N, C-alpha and C positions, 0 to 999 in steps of 0.2 A: 430451579432457575426461573421457572414461570412465576412462582410466588414473589420473587424478588424483582424480576425484570419485565414481567408480562409475557405475552405470547412471543415465542422465538421466531426469527425470520426463517421461512421455509417450512415451518411446522415441526411438531415434536418428532416425527419419524426421521426427518432429515437431520435434525439436531442429534438424535441418538446415534444414527448411522455415522455421522461425521465424527463425533467424539470417539466412538468405538474404532473407527478406521485410524484416526490419529494416534490413539493409544497403541493399536496393533503395530503401526509403522514406527513407533517411537517418535512421533512428530508432536512434541510438546515442550514447554519451557519449564525447567525446574529451577527454583530460586532457593539458594541457601542464604539465610538472613541471620545476622548476629551483630552484637555490639563490638565484636572484634573478629576479624578474619585472619587466621594464622597463615603463615607462608606455606606450611605443609598442605593446607587445603587448596591454596592457589595452584600448587604444583600438581595436585591430584587431578585437577580439571584437564590437564594436558593429555591424560590417558584416554579421554573421551574421543579424541581425534583419531584413535586407532580404529574406530568403527564408522567409516564414512557412509555405510549403507543406511545409518540411522539419521533422522532429521532432528535428533535431540539437541536442545539448547540448554546449557546450564549457565546461570549467572550467579555471581557472588555479590551480595549486597551488604555493606557494612553500615550500621546505624550509628551516626555520630550524635550523642546526646549531650545537651547543654542545659544547665539550670537557668531558669528564667529569673528566679529570685534567689540570691545567694543564701545558702544554708537550708534551702527547702528542696526536697527531692521531687516535689510535684507542684505545679505542672512542669513538664519538660519540653524543650524544643528538640525535635528529632529530625535530623537531616540524613536521608538515605544517600549512599554513595556507592555506585557500581564499581566494584573492585576489578573484576575481570569477567569475561564470558568466553565460551568456546568459539574458536575460529574454524570455519569450514575449509579444510585443506583440500579435500577431495570428496566427491560423493558419487554414488552409483545410482543411476536412473534406470529402472526396469519397467518397460511398458509391455503389457500383454493385451493383444487384441483378439477377442473371441468373436468369430463370425459363424452363424449357423451353417452347418454343412461343410465347414472348412476346418483344417487343423489350426490350432491357436498360433498366432504369430508373436514371437518374443523378440523384443529389441532391447539390448543392454548398452548403455552408454556410461562413460565415466567423465565427469566434468571436474576440472581442476580450477581452483580459485587463483586468479592472477594477482601478483603482488601489487600491481598498479590499478586494479579494478576497484573503482570507488562504489560500484553498485552492490547491493546485497545479492549473494549468489542464488537465493531462492526467496519465494514470497513468504510473507508472514502467515500465521495461522488464520487470521481474519481474512486476508486476501485469498488464501487457499479455499476457505469456505465460500467466499463470493464466487470464485470460478466454478466450483462444483455446483452451486445453486444455479449459476447462469447456464452451465451446460445442460442441466436438467430442464430448465425453462425455455431455452432458445438454442437447441443444438445446432440448427442450421446457420446461426450467426456466430457460433463460438470461435471458430478459427479467425474470422475477419476481425472480431473485437480483440481477441488475444494479440494478434499482430499489431493492431492499432495501439493498444496500451504498451506493448513491449517495445515498439519503435520509439515512442516518446520517453519511456523509462530509461533508455540508453543515453539520453541527452543530458548534458551538464545542467544542473540546477533543477531538474525535474524530480519530484517526489510523488510516489503513488500512495494515496491515503484511502484505505478501505473503511467503509462505514457499514451500517446495519443492512441497508438494501441497495447500496451503490458503491462505486469506486471513483475516487476523485483523482484527476490528473492535475497536479498543482506545480507551480513554478516558484522557486525562491529567487527573487530578483537580486542582482549584485548588491552587496552591502546592506541588504534588507534583513530584518529580524522576523519576518512573517512570510507566510505563503499566500499566493494568489491562485484562485481556482480557475483553471482554463476551461475544463469541461468535466462532465460527469457521465458515467455509464451506469444505468440501473439494471437490476437483475431481471426486469421484464423486457430487456433488449431495447431500451430507449436511450437516446443521446440527449443530454440536457446541457444547456448553457445559460448562465445568468449574466448578461453583459453589464447591467447596472451594478450588481454586486461586485463583479470583477473590477469595474471602475472605482468603486468605493475602496476596495482592498488595495488597489494601486495608489490611490490618494493617501491612504493611511500609511503606506510604505514609503511615501515621499515622492511618488512618481506622478506624472501628468495623467489624469484619468482620460484625457482625450486620446490616449493611445488605443483605447478600446473602440473608438468610433468606427474605424474602417473594419475592424473585426466584427462589430455588430452588424454593419450593413452586409458584409459578405455572408455571414452565417444566416441572416434572414433570407437571403437569396438561396443559399444552399439548402436550408431546411424548410424553405417555403413558408416562412412565418410572417404574419402581418406586422405592421409598425406598432400597433398598440400592445402587443404581447410582451410581457416582462420576462417570463421564462420561455426560452426557446427549447422545445422538446419535440422529438420526431423519432419514429421507429427506425432503428439502425438499418433495417432492410431497405428503407427508402432513401438513404443518404449516399451521395457520391463521396465516398471516403477519401479519394485522392484529392478532390477539391477541398474537402474539410481539412485534411492534414496540411495542405499547402497554406491555408488560411491560418491555422494554428502556428505553423512554423514562422510565418511572417510576423505574427504578433510577438512570439518569443524573441525573434531577432530585434524587433522594435524596442521591446522592454530592455533587453540586455545591452543595447547600444545607447540607451537614454541615460541621462544623468538625473539624480534625485535633486529635490529642492531643499533637502535637509542638511 
């Protein structure tokens, strides 16, 4: 991995431990790829749902192949098509808390996926790795940041986008084909906002970039950032999260109630 992608986030030890843990818990994605997916294979996937304790995902990908030049088998135009993937009907969450000098505390919960629940029932592997790395680097801020991200993830139009060293809380405006980045949380426990970038994303999506002006002023006050700063970044420990969340909600409402110029 390091030869192909360079140094991994969190270091080699963290990467190895994370991979081993995910394999041990069955938390990985298996792809079955072919130029034709038979019905019997699709039906086989349903059996995976009998094991809710596993976080295993299986997806079937059918490759549709087309000749670019008639009568020539190469080059080909290959279009992947996701046929089906497992659905999480129920999962078991077991949390074991070990405290020195005390008996281990075991908490077992079962979560059922609701038919009308549009959100993913659990985080992706990349997001899971982000949270594990964040917990290691900033344990005192973990609960506050988890609650912050979780609160916005429950709102319509919000998508959580994990990256190499941060997680992005993004909004898909109504009738838009792209996301706009509301704010970022990095693994070193910093809160980041790029108002100018956000304004440009709104303009590209057909919205008035002036929607960001109030948001920009409010966040400069909340994060104590000077006027000349392009990136607004502040340790989460020093942020009034209630004021911050109120400002983000106000921006979301403003975008969702606005009309595009396209």
